N, C-alpha and C positions, 0 to 999 in steps of 0.2 A: 570620418564620424558617421555620415549618412550610410556608408556601406556597412558599417558595424551594425547600425540600427536595422538596416534591411536584412542582414544576417540573423540578427535577434528574432526579428518578427518571423522570417521564414522557417528558422529552426523551431521556434515556438509553435508555429502552425503544424509543422510535421509532427513534432513531439506530441501535440495535442491529439492530432488524428489517430496516431498509434496507441496513445493512452486511453482514449475513448474506446477504440477497438478492444484492447485488452480488457478494460473493466466490464464492457458489455458482454465479452465472452466469458469472463469469470462469473458474472451474474447468472449466466445460463449453464454454470458448472461445465464449461467446455474446457477440456484439458490443455489445448495449445494456446489459450490466452496468454500464457507466459511468453511465448515466443515474439508476440507483438509487444509485449511489456518490456522485453529486453531492448529492442529498438528504441522504444521511448526513453528508457533509462540512460542510454548511451547519448542520446541527443540532450537530455536534461543535464547531464554532467557539464557539458560545454557552457549551457546557460547559466548554471549556478556558479561556475568558476568565475565568469566575468561579471556575475552580480555580487561576488563576495559572500556567498551563501555557502561557507565551507562544510558546515555540518550537514547540509543537504547533499554535497559531493559524497561524503562518506556514507549518508543514508543510501544514496543511489547506488553506491558500491555493494553495500549490504543488500540492497534490492536486487542487484545483478546476481549475487551469490544465492539469495533466497529463491529467486525466480527459477535458476537452474536446479537448485535443490527441489523446489516445489513441483516443476515439471516432471522431475525424475521419480519424485515420491508419488505423484499422481498417476504417473505411467506405470511404475513398477512397484506399487504398494505391496506390502506383505501378503495378506491373505486375500484381500479384495483388490480388484483392478477396475477402476480406481478405489481407494479406501472411502468408506462412507462419511458423509457430512454428519459431524457430531457436535453437541454442546460441549463447552470447556468444562473440564472438571476441577476440583480443588487444586490439583498440582498444576494444571494449566494456568489457572489464575495466579498462583504464587510466582510462577516462571515469567508470566506476562509482565506483572507489576515489578518484578525483580529486573527485567529488561528496561522497563521505563525508568526506574530509579537509577540503574547502573549507567544508562545511555545519558540521562540527563546530567548526572554528575560528571561523567568522563567528558561529554562534549562541552559542557559549561566551563570546566577547567581548561580544556584546550583552547576553546575559542577566545576566552578572556585572556589568556597568558601567551598565546603563541600565534595568533592571527590578528589581522586587522578588521575583524568583523565589528560592525556597529550595531549589531542585534543579537549577541551572544546567546542571552538567556531565552529570548523568543525562538531563535533558530535551534537551540538545544531542546526546547519544549516540543516543537512540532516534530523534530526528528524521533524523540524518545518514544512517544505514542505511535508513530508510524513503524518503527522497529518492531514493536510488540504486535502490531496489527499484521504486519507482513509475516511474522513467524506463526501466528495463529491461522493465517490464510494457508501457509504452506502445509499446516497440519490439518487443513480442512475443519477448522472450528468456527462454529457460528459467529462467536464474538470477535472475530477479526473485523468485521464490519463496524463494529461499536468502536474499537480502537483506532481504526482508520479514519472514521469520521471525526472523532475528537480532534485528532491531527489535521484534518481537512478545516475544521472550523477555526483553528489557530493559525492555519497556514494562509487562508484567504486574505486577512488583512496584512499579513507580512509580505505577500506578494504585491499587493497594491502599494504598500510602502515602498518597495523596490521597483515599481512601476513595470511589473511584468503583468501586464494587464490580461494578456491571452492566457497565461498560465493560472492567474486568478480565476478567470471564468472557467477554465478547465476544472480547477479545484472545486469550484461551485457545483459544477456538472457531477463531478465525482462524489460530492456529498449526497446529491440527490439519488444517485445510482446507488450508493452506499445504503441508503435508507430502502431502496428498492431490492437491493441484494439480499438484504437481511430478511425481507419478507420472502422473497422467492426462496432463499435456503431453507427457511422455516417451513415453507410449504413442502419442500423436497424431503426434509425429514418426516413430516406428518405422512406423506405418501409412502415412504419407505416403511415406516413403522405400521401402516394400515394393512390388516390382513386382506389377502386377495379373496375374491368371491368364492373361489374353489377350495380355498384353504382356511378352515375355521380358526378362530383365535385360540391360542393355547392357555390354559389357566395355571 
C-alpha cells in the first residue's frame, strides 16, 4: 500500500511537471507544447485508472488524439504556418456546445450503467467541457481558455474528493494560467490586427 501511495505521488509530480510545462508553452503560443502534453496525458491515464475516474481516462485518450492533431495542425496549417489565433464564430460555438452535450450524455450513461464510478455526473461534467476546450485549442480559438477553465473549476473539488491533492493543486494552477493565457492570446490577436508603422491601415 505504501508503495502504491509512493508511486501515486511520484507519478502525480512527474505528470504535474510536464503539464505545467505544456500549458506555459501553450500560453506563449509555442507549437511544441503538445509534446510535453502527451507525456503528461500518458501519466495521468495511470492515475485516473487507479482512482476510478473512468471518464477522465477517455478524456485523456481524447486529449492524446487532439494533441497529435493540434500539433500537426499548428505545424502544417493550410495557408498560414501556424494558423492565426482567432475568436470562435457561430459555427464554432454550435460545435463546442454540441460536444459538451454529447459528451456529457454519453459519459453519464456509460459511467452510471457500466462502471463502478461513485461520481458519474461530476466526472462526466468535467470531461464534457474539457473535450470542447481541447477542440477549440487545437483550432486555435480564443474561447478554448474559457471552456477549459469551466472544466478546471469543476475538477478541483472532484480531485480533492478523490484525495489527489497534487493534481488538484495543478488544476488550480492551470486555472490561473488559463486566465493569463486568455489575456495573452487576446493581446496576440490585437498585435496581429494592428497595422505596422510602415503599412497604413486599409479602409
